NUDRENLUM-761052 format. One record per residue: residue in three letters; x, y, z of N, C-alpha, C in turn. Coordinates in steps of 0.02 Angstrom, whole numbers, padded with zeros to 5 digits, always signed. Layout:
<atoms>
ALAXYZXYZXYZ ...
</atoms>
This chain:
<atoms>
MET+00036-00899+01473+00066-00864+01426+00064-00886+01375 ALA+00089-00841+01321+00107-00834+01247+00164-00862+01221 LEU+00170-00928+01208+00247-00950+01186+00269-00918+01147 ARG+00354-00888+01157+00358-00840+01114+00429-00847+01060 THR+00405-00897+01012+00477-00913+00964+00479-00887+00907 VAL+00573-00870+00932+00571-00812+00868+00613-00833+00824 ARG+00654-00893+00816+00698-00895+00765+00651-00934+00705 LEU+00685-00925+00624+00655-00952+00586+00702-01011+00531 LEU+00705-01052+00515+00774-01062+00481+00718-01075+00424 ILE+00756-01075+00327+00719-01059+00327+00784-01076+00268 PRO+00793-01130+00248+00871-01158+00210+00896-01065+00166 ALA+00945-01072+00210+00995-00995+00174+00982-01000+00085 ARG+01016-01064+00069+00996-01065-00011+00931-01085-00066 ALA+00901-01089-00017+00839-01077-00037+00787-01028-00089 ALA+00758-01085-00138+00730-01023-00172+00692-01056-00234 ALA+00618-01016-00245+00564-01067-00291+00600-01046-00347 PHE+00642-01035-00380+00673-01034-00452+00761-01007-00437 ARG+00759-01079-00412+00846-01085-00412+00868-01081-00496 VAL+00921-01031-00507+00946-01018-00556+01018-01072-00571 VAL+01047-01089-00537+01120-01130-00560+01106-01198-00527 THR+01076-01196-00481+01124-01279-00456+01053-01316-00395 ALA+01048-01347-00413+00975-01366-00365+01008-01372-00265 ALA+00973-01419-00245+00978-01420-00170+01013-01471-00157 PRO+01067-01446-00115+01143-01523-00128+01084-01569-00067 LYS+01100-01619-00126+01066-01683-00081+01147-01726-00006 ALA+01124-01751+00043+01172-01779+00048+01212-01837+00041 SER+01282-01850+00026+01282-01904+00010+01348-01928+00055 VAL+01382-01992+00022+01419-02029+00066+01464-01982+00036 HIS+01531-01961+00093+01582-01895+00090+01625-01951+00065 THR+01650-01930-00018+01732-01955-00028+01776-01913-00050 SER+01704-01822-00080+01758-01796-00078+01713-01721-00033 SER+01753-01682-00046+01717-01623-00017+01650-01597-00101 VAL+01606-01595-00085+01576-01587-00112+01515-01519-00121 ARG+01500-01492-00139+01477-01398-00097+01452-01401-00158 SER+01373-01340-00131+01351-01315-00201+01392-01244-00195 LEU+01392-01206-00241+01418-01153-00254+01419-01096-00214 ARG+01410-01054-00202+01387-01002-00163+01420-00934-00168 TYR+01380-00877-00178+01422-00801-00160+01437-00802-00108 GLY+01486-00748-00102+01501-00716-00029+01545-00664-00028 TRP+01613-00678+00036+01631-00613+00033+01705-00631-00021 TRP+01716-00699-00017+01762-00725-00046+01758-00720-00122 ALA+01716-00720-00146+01678-00721-00244+01718-00648-00243 TYR+01681-00608-00221+01686-00531-00205+01741-00504-00232 ALA+01801-00526-00181+01843-00522-00193+01911-00538-00225 LEU+01899-00599-00249+01934-00617-00329+01899-00610-00379 GLY+01864-00549-00362+01817-00529-00419+01755-00527-00476 GLU+01723-00557-00417+01667-00585-00448+01622-00498-00436 ARG+01603-00476-00527+01570-00404-00506+01488-00468-00553 THR+01439-00393-00523+01384-00387-00558+01366-00357-00600 THR+01400-00263-00602+01401-00215-00647+01387-00252-00734 PRO+01434-00309-00749+01445-00307-00819+01386-00360-00831 ARG+01369-00389-00792+01310-00461-00832+01230-00403-00811 LEU+01234-00355-00807+01187-00301-00804+01161-00267-00894 LYS+01105-00293-00900+01101-00279-00977+01024-00220-00984 GLN+00987-00197-01042+00931-00163-01067+00892-00173-01005 TYR+00881-00227-01007+00806-00250-00987+00842-00316-00888 SER+00888-00278-00890+00899-00313-00812+00844-00276-00776 LYS+00792-00265-00745+00773-00237-00721+00730-00275-00689 VAL+00665-00253-00643+00624-00300-00588+00568-00231-00632 ILE+00532-00299-00636+00477-00267-00642+00402-00294-00606 SER+00338-00238-00580+00296-00279-00538+00212-00263-00591 VAL+00163-00280-00591+00125-00259-00630+00066-00287-00598 ASP+00045-00221-00563-00016-00252-00521-00095-00233-00525 GLY-00120-00240-00475-00212-00214-00522-00231-00270-00456 ASN-00299-00242-00463-00365-00312-00444-00381-00371-00450 LEU-00409-00401-00406-00444-00462-00423-00451-00495-00490 ALA-00427-00514-00536-00452-00531-00625-00441-00446-00669 SER-00392-00428-00647-00400-00381-00681-00351-00398-00746 GLY-00306-00453-00793-00284-00461-00817-00188-00472-00831 LYS-00186-00445-00754-00132-00401-00765-00074-00482-00744 GLY-00082-00543-00744-00071-00612-00709-00054-00620-00813 ALA-00100-00610-00850-00104-00621-00906-00020-00572-00937 LEU-00022-00519-00928+00014-00471-00950+00093-00474-00910 ALA+00096-00486-00898+00150-00516-00873+00206-00575-00894 GLN+00153-00602-00893+00147-00713-00959+00206-00674-00987 LYS+00150-00619-01029+00150-00608-01098+00240-00534-01106 LEU+00217-00523-01060+00294-00438-01062+00360-00519-01055 ALA+00346-00551-01018+00408-00591-01003+00445-00612-01055 ASP+00389-00667-01102+00403-00664-01134+00424-00618-01198 LYS+00408-00563-01205+00424-00545-01244+00472-00502-01236 LEU+00500-00488-01200+00545-00453-01169+00631-00497-01178 GLY+00620-00586-01142+00651-00608-01123+00690-00632-01073 MET+00624-00593-01000+00626-00606-00942+00611-00646-00931 LEU+00618-00642-00820+00585-00715-00814+00505-00688-00778 TYR+00481-00746-00789+00409-00748-00753+00386-00766-00675 MET+00394-00749-00645+00366-00759-00576+00299-00742-00550 PRO+00257-00807-00568+00145-00789-00542+00175-00769-00458 GLU+00107-00761-00438+00105-00700-00383+00104-00765-00336 PRO+00129-00744-00273+00147-00829-00229+00077-00850-00196 ASP+00092-00918-00195+00010-00916-00131+00027-00923-00076 THR-00015-00948-00027+00016-00964+00047+00047-01017+00029 PHE+00047-01091+00005+00124-01135+00018+00182-01096-00037 TYR+00194-01065-00019+00265-01009-00076+00309-01054-00013 LEU+00306-01070+00028+00376-01073+00094+00393-01179+00034 ASP+00335-01190+00032+00362-01242-00011+00393-01276-00058 LYS+00345-01231-00112+00418-01216-00139+00491-01217-00143 MET+00495-01158-00083+00535-01147-00079+00642-01192-00056 THR+00571-01251-00006+00613-01278+00009+00613-01353-00009 GLY+00581-01363-00080+00579-01430-00109+00500-01451-00084 GLU+00466-01456-00073+00446-01526-00038+00391-01525-00118 LYS+00376-01593-00143+00349-01622-00169+00282-01611-00166 GLU+00244-01609-00122+00153-01590-00085+00155-01573-00037 PRO+00138-01503-00045+00084-01462+00000+00073-01481+00077 LEU+00117-01468+00097+00127-01489+00171+00068-01418+00220 PRO+00044-01478+00265-00066-01454+00296-00063-01394+00285 VAL-00080-01371+00313-00100-01268+00313-00056-01268+00357 ASP-00057-01305+00444-00041-01268+00494+00035-01257+00493 PHE+00068-01305+00462+00153-01258+00458+00158-01258+00365 ASN+00104-01218+00375+00105-01156+00292+00051-01070+00334 GLY+00074-01047+00398+00071-01017+00385-00017-01012+00458 MET-00042-01070+00456-00120-01081+00484-00162-01041+00455 CYS-00180-01025+00405-00222-00986+00370-00234-01016+00280 SER-00278-00976+00271-00302-01013+00218-00368-00926+00198 LEU-00337-00944+00087-00362-00902+00075-00434-00927+00027 GLU-00464-00999+00052-00530-00980+00031-00562-00991+00074 LYS-00532-00974+00132-00582-00979+00221-00564-00906+00198 PHE-00536-00859+00175-00548-00788+00187-00625-00737+00160 TYR-00598-00771+00083-00656-00771+00046-00728-00785+00050 THR-00722-00819+00114-00823-00859+00106-00818-00833+00209 ASP-00784-00835+00217-00780-00813+00299-00737-00765+00302 PRO-00731-00695+00262-00674-00652+00313-00687-00593+00383 LYS-00748-00628+00417-00739-00618+00490-00732-00624+00541 ALA-00695-00690+00513-00707-00804+00536-00653-00762+00625 ALA-00685-00773+00659-00666-00755+00745-00612-00778+00741 ASP-00586-00815+00724-00507-00881+00739-00424-00830+00698 GLY-00444-00761+00688-00432-00720+00658-00386-00772+00605 ASN-00393-00794+00536-00379-00800+00488-00363-00741+00439 SER-00397-00698+00450-00397-00633+00397-00308-00598+00427 TYR-00327-00592+00460-00256-00561+00483-00200-00631+00515 ARG-00222-00669+00498-00158-00704+00500-00150-00713+00425 LEU-00169-00724+00385-00190-00726+00288-00136-00654+00291 GLN-00126-00594+00309-00100-00549+00260-00047-00515+00281 LEU-00028-00579+00364+00053-00570+00386+00078-00626+00356 TRP+00043-00679+00320+00098-00760+00279+00121-00698+00223 MET+00062-00683+00188+00081-00669+00115+00142-00594+00111 TYR+00133-00568+00180+00178-00522+00174+00211-00543+00155 ASN+00238-00610+00212+00306-00636+00206+00319-00676+00141 MET+00309-00703+00100+00300-00729+00043+00290-00709-00020 ARG+00274-00642+00001+00285-00573-00034+00359-00556-00040 LEU+00380-00554+00022+00429-00501+00023+00495-00577+00010 LEU+00506-00650-00002+00537-00711+00001+00539-00673-00048 GLN+00469-00688-00092+00454-00709-00163+00533-00630-00211 TYR+00495-00574-00171+00546-00534-00184+00604-00517-00202 SER+00648-00566-00123+00696-00592-00127+00729-00616-00197 ASP+00682-00682-00200+00724-00719-00271+00719-00676-00314 ALA+00683-00625-00325+00668-00613-00392+00748-00561-00394 ILE+00769-00530-00324+00838-00463-00352+00881-00536-00362 GLU+00858-00570-00320+00929-00641-00324+00962-00656-00394 HIS+00913-00698-00431+00904-00711-00486+00942-00640-00518 LEU+00914-00569-00535+00925-00520-00577+01014-00523-00583 LEU+01039-00503-00507+01100-00487-00505+01149-00563-00505 THR+01112-00590-00517+01156-00673-00509+01151-00674-00602 THR+01110-00675-00612+01129-00686-00692+01098-00639-00737 GLY+01090-00573-00708+01092-00504-00760+00996-00527-00806 GLN+00957-00577-00794+00924-00580-00840+00855-00559-00784 GLY+00804-00484-00825+00746-00475-00770+00701-00496-00764 VAL+00640-00516-00719+00607-00530-00711+00540-00481-00678 VAL+00476-00516-00730+00419-00481-00735+00376-00514-00659 LEU+00352-00464-00602+00343-00522-00551+00250-00485-00526 GLU+00200-00527-00504+00118-00488-00520+00138-00484-00422 ARG+00140-00417-00421+00132-00368-00363+00202-00393-00310 SER+00221-00353-00277+00248-00339-00238+00242-00331-00174 PRO+00314-00374-00146+00298-00318-00057+00270-00249-00041 PHE+00259-00211-00131+00275-00130-00083+00180-00118-00109 SER+00144-00163-00119+00117-00166-00146+00055-00187-00107 ASP+00097-00239-00051+00023-00277-00021-00003-00210+00020 VAL+00006-00167+00049-00018-00144+00102-00088-00139+00087 VAL-00120-00119+00024-00175-00082-00027-00233-00159-00008 PHE-00221-00203+00019-00273-00270+00014-00269-00247+00112 LEU-00232-00247+00142-00236-00208+00224-00279-00181+00222 GLU-00270-00132+00213-00300-00042+00217-00387-00083+00190 ALA-00379-00102+00119-00444-00120+00112-00498-00176+00166 MET-00464-00231+00207-00492-00266+00244-00514-00214+00326 PHE-00472-00171+00339-00476-00127+00376-00551-00106+00390 LYS-00534-00094+00309-00605-00041+00297-00657-00074+00309 GLN-00662-00133+00301-00730-00190+00259-00734-00206+00346 GLY-00703-00187+00391-00704-00238+00447-00676-00302+00462 TYR-00633-00317+00441-00605-00410+00430-00558-00381+00481 ILE-00522-00355+00515-00452-00339+00534-00475-00278+00570 ARG-00472-00306+00659-00478-00288+00732-00439-00191+00734 LYS-00443-00125+00742-00390-00097+00753-00319-00112+00785 GLU-00333-00147+00806-00281-00173+00857-00203-00220+00810 CYS-00256-00225+00729-00215-00252+00695-00179-00204+00642 LYS-00202-00137+00653-00184-00109+00589-00228-00002+00591 CYS-00183+00019+00597-00228+00095+00596-00175+00140+00530 PHE-00224+00197+00478-00202+00211+00423-00175+00263+00463 CYS-00112+00257+00509-00034+00296+00510-00006+00241+00463 ILE-00028+00199+00429+00017+00153+00402-00011+00186+00332 THR+00032+00183+00278+00012+00196+00212+00058+00191+00166 ASN+00113+00171+00173+00138+00118+00118+00199+00056+00126 SER+00159+00042+00180+00191-00049+00208+00140-00060+00260 ARG+00149-00124+00269+00160-00165+00309+00170-00251+00308 GLY+00154-00273+00385+00233-00312+00379+00193-00384+00430 ALA+00211-00447+00450+00203-00481+00488+00292-00514+00517 SER+00251-00553+00567+00331-00577+00604+00307-00636+00599 ILE+00347-00693+00560+00359-00746+00570+00373-00783+00608 THR+00365-00832+00664+00390-00884+00684+00417-00915+00696 THR+00465-00948+00706+00477-01047+00660+00538-01032+00700 HIS+00515-01129+00714+00571-01150+00755+00593-01217+00698 THR+00632-01236+00704+00654-01249+00608+00716-01313+00643 ASP+00732-01368+00611+00791-01408+00598+00838-01394+00556 ASN+00901-01392+00513+00919-01366+00487+00868-01335+00425 GLN+00917-01391+00333+00858-01375+00287+00760-01398+00284 GLN+00756-01370+00353+00650-01412+00350+00627-01342+00399 HIS+00555-01305+00373+00525-01255+00417+00501-01317+00453 LEU+00449-01279+00486+00422-01311+00533+00350-01254+00553 PRO+00326-01275+00604+00244-01235+00607+00289-01173+00630 THR+00223-01118+00573+00268-01011+00570+00215-01002+00619 PHE+00226-00985+00687+00188-00940+00722+00171-00863+00712 HIS+00134-00823+00721+00167-00742+00738+00151-00747+00807 LEU+00184-00683+00830+00169-00651+00889+00216-00583+00911 MET+00161-00517+00905+00172-00482+00895+00156-00405+00908 VAL+00120-00381+00938+00109-00302+00925+00151-00243+00994 MET+00117-00194+00972+00154-00159+01021+00119-00093+01043 MET+00116-00076+01111+00065-00011+01093+00075+00070+01086 CYS+00053+00112+01046+00093+00147+01010+00073+00230+01062 ALA+00094+00272+01059+00128+00292+01117+00046+00370+01088 THR+00036+00396+01036+00039+00430+01002-00045+00421+00964 CYS-00078+00371+00980-00142+00357+00952-00151+00309+01000 GLY-00114+00227+01042-00165+00216+01062-00158+00155+01064 PHE-00153+00154+00980-00222+00075+00962-00154+00032+00947 ALA-00131-00007+00985-00070-00066+00965-00077-00098+00881 GLY-00049-00108+00888-00020-00124+00822+00030-00073+00759 VAL+00017-00021+00776+00037+00058+00749+00091+00048+00761 GLN+00151+00049+00794+00223+00059+00793+00238-00010+00773 HIS+00199-00057+00803+00241-00121+00757+00240-00125+00689 TYR+00186-00103+00618+00190-00086+00565+00262-00031+00565 ASN+00252-00006+00564+00301+00056+00565+00365+00035+00566 GLU+00393+00016+00626+00449-00048+00654+00456-00084+00590 ILE+00424-00140+00569+00407-00174+00512+00435-00141+00431 LYS+00396-00092+00446+00399-00059+00397+00489-00032+00385 ASP+00511+00001+00430+00577+00039+00426+00622-00030+00444 ILE+00626-00105+00445+00695-00144+00464+00662-00197+00403 SER+00583-00207+00352+00609-00246+00304+00613-00209+00227 ILE+00551-00179+00214+00558-00162+00165+00609-00097+00113 CYS+00639-00070+00205+00689-00029+00145+00762-00060+00145 GLU+00739-00126+00162+00809-00165+00142+00858-00187+00060 PHE+00752-00156+00009+00772-00177-00032+00745-00149-00064 LEU+00774-00144-00136+00760-00079-00188+00694-00079-00226 PRO+00674-00028-00220+00569-00037-00267+00580-00080-00334 PRO+00561-00075-00362+00556-00118-00443+00566-00062-00484 HIS+00604-00076-00492+00634-00011-00590+00548+00002-00617 LEU+00514-00044-00599+00438+00008-00660+00396-00031-00595 VAL+00335-00009-00606+00286-00002-00588+00196-00037-00649 ILE+00167-00066-00683+00136-00055-00733+00068-00076-00704 TYR+00002-00044-00701-00052-00046-00650-00083-00060-00718 VAL-00131-00092-00704-00202-00128-00742-00239-00113-00714 ASP-00291-00050-00735-00359-00029-00710-00408-00075-00742 LEU-00441-00085-00683-00487-00113-00698-00578-00107-00648 PRO-00602-00063-00700-00644-00055-00626-00685-00111-00570 ALA-00699-00063-00538-00699-00153-00490-00763-00215-00512 GLU-00804-00142-00536-00899-00180-00550-00886-00244-00619 GLU-00819-00233-00658-00833-00265-00696-00750-00318-00663 VAL-00707-00291-00617-00702-00355-00577-00753-00416-00526 GLN-00785-00404-00486-00828-00406-00477-00861-00485-00529 LYS-00899-00444-00587-00894-00491-00638-00858-00547-00671 LYS-00830-00514-00653-00780-00590-00699-00759-00634-00651 LEU-00788-00646-00567-00747-00668-00525-00816-00749-00512 LYS-00861-00681-00509-00905-00713-00559-00921-00782-00597 GLN-00883-00781-00644-00884-00813-00693-00800-00880-00679 SER-00798-00860-00647-00713-00906-00620-00768-00950-00585 THR-00694-01008-00600-00703-01090-00597-00698-01100-00515 LYS-00693-01038-00482-00659-01060-00428-00737-01030-00378 SER-00736-01080-00346-00798-01061-00321-00816-00967-00263 TYR-00742-01004-00205-00720-00949-00147-00735-00884-00184 LEU-00718-00889-00266-00722-00792-00251-00785-00784-00293 GLN-00813-00829-00304-00883-00796-00359-00916-00754-00289 ASN-00891-00748-00245-00956-00700-00203-00921-00663-00170 VAL-00855-00629-00184-00816-00571-00176-00870-00518-00162 PRO-00874-00479-00134-00902-00436-00084-00872-00350-00147 LEU-00904-00328-00173-00905-00255-00226-00867-00198-00166 PRO-00905-00204-00090-00884-00142-00070-00779-00175-00047 TYR-00745-00218-00077-00675-00264-00049-00650-00224-00099 LEU-00663-00272-00171-00626-00245-00230-00629-00169-00228 LYS-00674-00112-00225-00700-00060-00233-00628-00030-00175 SER-00619-00034-00114-00577-00045-00096-00496-00069-00106 ILE-00491-00106-00122-00422-00116-00164-00406-00064-00209 GLU-00458-00026-00218-00426-00025-00319-00418+00065-00289 GLU-00454+00094-00223-00448+00143-00197-00405+00143-00171 GLY-00366+00095-00137-00304+00094-00108-00252+00103-00153 TYR-00245+00069-00217-00179+00051-00287-00196+00135-00277 LYS-00263+00177-00314-00280+00222-00364-00220+00291-00297 LYS-00269+00304-00237-00245+00331-00181-00197+00313-00142 THR-00160+00292-00141-00108+00262-00079-00024+00238-00126 PHE-00046+00183-00150-00016+00143-00170+00068+00187-00235 LEU-00001+00210-00281+00004+00214-00355+00074+00292-00354 PRO+00027+00346-00288+00076+00375-00285+00119+00383-00238 LYS+00125+00369-00206+00186+00329-00166+00255+00327-00188 ILE+00228+00270-00244+00261+00215-00273+00318+00244-00342 SER+00273+00314-00390+00269+00355-00454+00376+00367-00404 GLU+00345+00403-00330+00422+00427-00304+00476+00411-00343 THR+00496+00327-00338+00527+00280-00351+00538+00229-00400 SER+00502+00239-00405+00465+00184-00494+00477+00212-00541 GLU+00465+00200-00608+00435+00230-00676+00357+00203-00638 LEU+00316+00237-00684+00258+00202-00677+00206+00205-00744 LEU+00205+00150-00762+00110+00123-00834+00084+00132-00830 ALA+00010+00156-00834-00043+00145-00858-00076+00109-00872 TYR-00130+00107-00880-00146+00038-00943-00246+00006-00913 ASP-00266+00031-00963-00341+00025-00948-00366-00086-00982 ALA-00398-00125-00954-00388-00190-00945-00381-00196-01024 THR-00391-00177-01061-00390-00160-01150-00346-00157-01179 GLN-00303-00079-01149-00269-00059-01147-00192-00133-01154 ALA-00209-00145-01075-00153-00202-01053-00145-00275-01109 GLN-00201-00287-01144-00198-00339-01194-00152-00345-01236 ASP-00158-00278-01230-00090-00242-01323-00016-00267-01265 VAL+00023-00310-01298+00090-00315-01261+00132-00303-01296 GLU+00132-00252-01386+00195-00245-01404+00168-00165-01388 ARG+00126-00142-01369+00130-00068-01356+00139-00074-01291 VAL+00140-00094-01266+00171-00101-01191+00242-00118-01191 ALA+00273-00151-01216+00330-00154-01222+00373-00094-01238 GLU+00338-00080-01342+00371-00016-01354+00364+00065-01282 ASP+00314+00042-01250+00332+00096-01216+00382+00114-01150 ILE+00385+00036-01138+00464-00001-01051+00516+00038-01104 GLU+00508+00028-01184+00567+00036-01213+00594+00108-01223 TYR+00537+00150-01227+00563+00238-01213+00570+00269-01133 LEU+00559+00209-01071+00574+00214-01030+00686+00252-01028 LYS+00660+00301-00970+00762+00322-00979+00755+00276-00893 PHE+00724+00263-00853+00752+00222-00809+00831+00264-00764 GLU+00767+00326-00740+00834+00369-00693+00805+00413-00627 LYS+00746+00375-00633+00729+00392-00533+00750+00349-00519 GLY+00729+00348-00421+00721+00275-00395+00830+00260-00387 PRO+00813+00239-00329+00881+00212-00310+00936+00156-00351 TRP+00915+00127-00385+00945+00089-00428+01012+00137-00451 VAL+00976+00186-00489+01031+00213-00529+01099+00268-00472 GLU+01084+00229-00432+01126+00253-00369+01163+00213-00362 GLN+01183+00142-00376+01217+00071-00322+01267+00067-00389 ASP+01306+00014-00352+01380+00019-00385+01403-00071-00359 ASP+01453-00087-00377+01457-00178-00384+01481-00170-00289 VAL+01483-00124-00276+01504-00142-00167+01422-00113-00161 SER+01394-00097-00182+01295-00091-00142+01289-00175-00208 TYR+01278-00168-00251+01242-00264-00285+01291-00312-00210 HIS+01340-00307-00210+01354-00384-00163+01323-00367-00108 HIS+01332-00306-00061+01282-00321-00013+01217-00349-00026 MET+01211-00326-00063+01116-00346-00066+01101-00401-00097 ARG+01171-00428-00146+01164-00503-00171+01163-00557-00100 MET+01226-00529-00043+01238-00560-00008+01172-00567+00063 LEU+01137-00527+00045+01066-00530+00084+01000-00562+00086 VAL+00974-00555-00001+00942-00615-00020+00935-00673-00017 GLU+01006-00686-00035+01048-00737-00052+01035-00805+00014 ASP+01033-00769+00075+01011-00783+00134+00922-00770+00144 LYS+00909-00849+00122+00836-00831+00156+00801-00814+00234 GLN+00859-00847+00291+00838-00836+00334+00836-00789+00369 ARG+00913-00729+00310+00904-00656+00347+00846-00621+00324 VAL+00810-00646+00255+00784-00605+00239+00699-00604+00274 ALA+00689-00669+00290+00615-00687+00342+00628-00650+00401 THR+00704-00658+00443+00711-00607+00489+00690-00571+00519 LEU+00711-00529+00456+00699-00446+00451+00611-00438+00477 THR+00572-00479+00476+00501-00470+00500+00505-00468+00565 HIS+00532-00494+00603+00523-00509+00674+00501-00466+00698 ILE+00446-00467+00734+00462-00424+00788+00414-00451+00840 PRO+00446-00512+00907+00391-00526+00953+00369-00502+00966 ARG+00275-00500+00985+00226-00453+01064+00163-00519+01025 PHE+00122-00520+01061+00064-00527+01090+00015-00494+01055 LEU-00012-00541+01028-00065-00531+00983-00104-00600+00971 PRO-00211-00604+00995-00226-00657+00996-00230-00695+00932 GLU-00229-00670+00892-00259-00678+00784-00199-00689+00793 ILE-00123-00701+00805-00039-00709+00775-00029-00752+00846 THR-00072-00789+00858-00009-00797+00928-00060-00888+00959 ILE+00001-00907+00987-00022-00989+01000+00008-00996+01065 GLY-00018-01045+01109+00010-01072+01169+00055-01117+01178 ALA+00090-01138+01234+00147-01178+01229+00153-01266+01194 HIS+00061-01285+01233+00072-01329+01220+00034-01357+01155 ASP+00018-01310+01133-00032-01305+01054+00042-01313+01008 TYR+00080-01280+01011+00155-01270+01008+00214-01322+00984 ASP+00202-01371+01047+00223-01407+01051+00185-01467+00987 GLN+00111-01475+01012+00106-01541+00986+00091-01529+00875 LYS+00088-01471+00872+00120-01442+00798+00206-01490+00766 TYR+00209-01447+00816+00295-01457+00809+00297-01521+00788 TYR+00297-01597+00864+00295-01658+00862+00240-01671+00797 ALA+00203-01667+00785+00146-01667+00714+00221-01679+00627 TYR+00241-01598+00669+00268-01620+00588+00325-01660+00585 LYS+00398-01691+00649+00412-01687+00656+00418-01760+00628 SER+00343-01778+00638+00312-01861+00614+00326-01865+00560 ILE+00278-01826+00500+00283-01811+00430+00348-01848+00402 PRO+00338-01925+00370+00404-01954+00327+00436-01890+00297 GLY+00511-01900+00348+00563-01842+00305+00586-01779+00320 LYS+00539-01812+00402+00573-01710+00435+00605-01712+00484 LYS+00595-01794+00500+00627-01820+00571+00704-01784+00572 TYR+00720-01771+00514+00810-01767+00521+00803-01734+00457 ALA+00884-01688+00459+00891-01635+00384+00894-01682+00327 ARG+00877-01657+00258+00860-01716+00211+00947-01766+00176 GLY+00892-01797+00165+00940-01849+00148+00995-01920+00230 TYR+00934-01910+00309+00962-01950+00340+00881-01953+00369 ASN+00845-01969+00360+00766-02013+00360+00784-02068+00331 ALA+00779-02148+00348+00790-02194+00340+00693-02207+00306 ASP+00646-02168+00360+00593-02170+00343+00570-02175+00250 VAL+00600-02146+00227+00624-02118+00171+00657-02131+00090 GLY+00699-02195+00101+00722-02230+00067+00805-02201+00064 ASP+00820-02153+00113+00897-02120+00155+00947-02187+00119 LYS+01020-02174+00114+01030-02254+00148+01108-02229+00159 TYR+01137-02273+00174+01184-02274+00193+01195-02164+00282 ILE+01184-02190+00289+01174-02140+00328+01231-02120+00377 TRP+01255-02185+00404+01292-02181+00433+01370-02162+00418 LEU+01361-02144+00343+01413-02166+00297+01435-02090+00278 LYS+01399-02012+00319+01379-01944+00286+01400-01915+00332 
</atoms>
């Protein structure tokens, strides 16, 4: 019987882009030293968010196909508008949040590989589906970092993609036969989810495994109800980006650029897959997101003119979507959510059985103790003599 582990403990203050203070280190207790954290008392004593929000206190998501130029536009736009640029997260984003000096092995980062997906997208071990689920969670955690930064400092954030647009990759995978019907059904149009189950100690994350799937009473496909439920309990907790910028580059041109990439695993991405991503953006994501967010679209050539894009943004009124309805009370509750990364990750927990994302008890134990054997991982940070921590008995 598959092991069902439903705890995920990410340090509450973990964030890849820490704004004010670094992660606290264990030290000799000569006085009360604690990293200040926003909470109920801060709000009760007068801490408010709205006074720090200015013209460009916005969340902007730059979307587009692979190699469409969205990354260059996002970075230049952030510099132009004085905003924070957050590059697209990779499979090791969790390591950045927890302050790892070197990325941990893939066994402790979703048990998935982006390189393997592009070289063998139909791998029998279910790598493609695990990758999608893991990346959804990484995008969700990064989005919580972006919201936290915005509400804490007032500085806007420019992202490469967001969890709201992640569904286009799921649909593309399904159309190309990379994942089974049990993993996805077209009943889902605007979100996709992931269930991460991790067992951890204190401020360290351990092997992450996924267990989920639910039978849908309407069509009989396992997973349909799971995705709907994930959408309801995760995406709905976050406000969509103020603005989505779509960089349009035909799939044929995308493939040509990928063939020139220095990354060998990107040089043979199938054209049908790239076309499915493009179709997912234009037929599913963009029509849906335009209901709640401002939307600007440019072709790849126009997107190189940052001055023009910045000018177009300046003329937007930002009068649509849920952001205009927020006040200090709702911002308070939002800050309480996004600064608690464990709570954010838990939003995607639906423990169900699915072979691609289930691990047995014995295998889990092996990986658990393998993680514990890594230097500095046996105990909480600052309490491991094997990495040079001293005066442990005084802490």
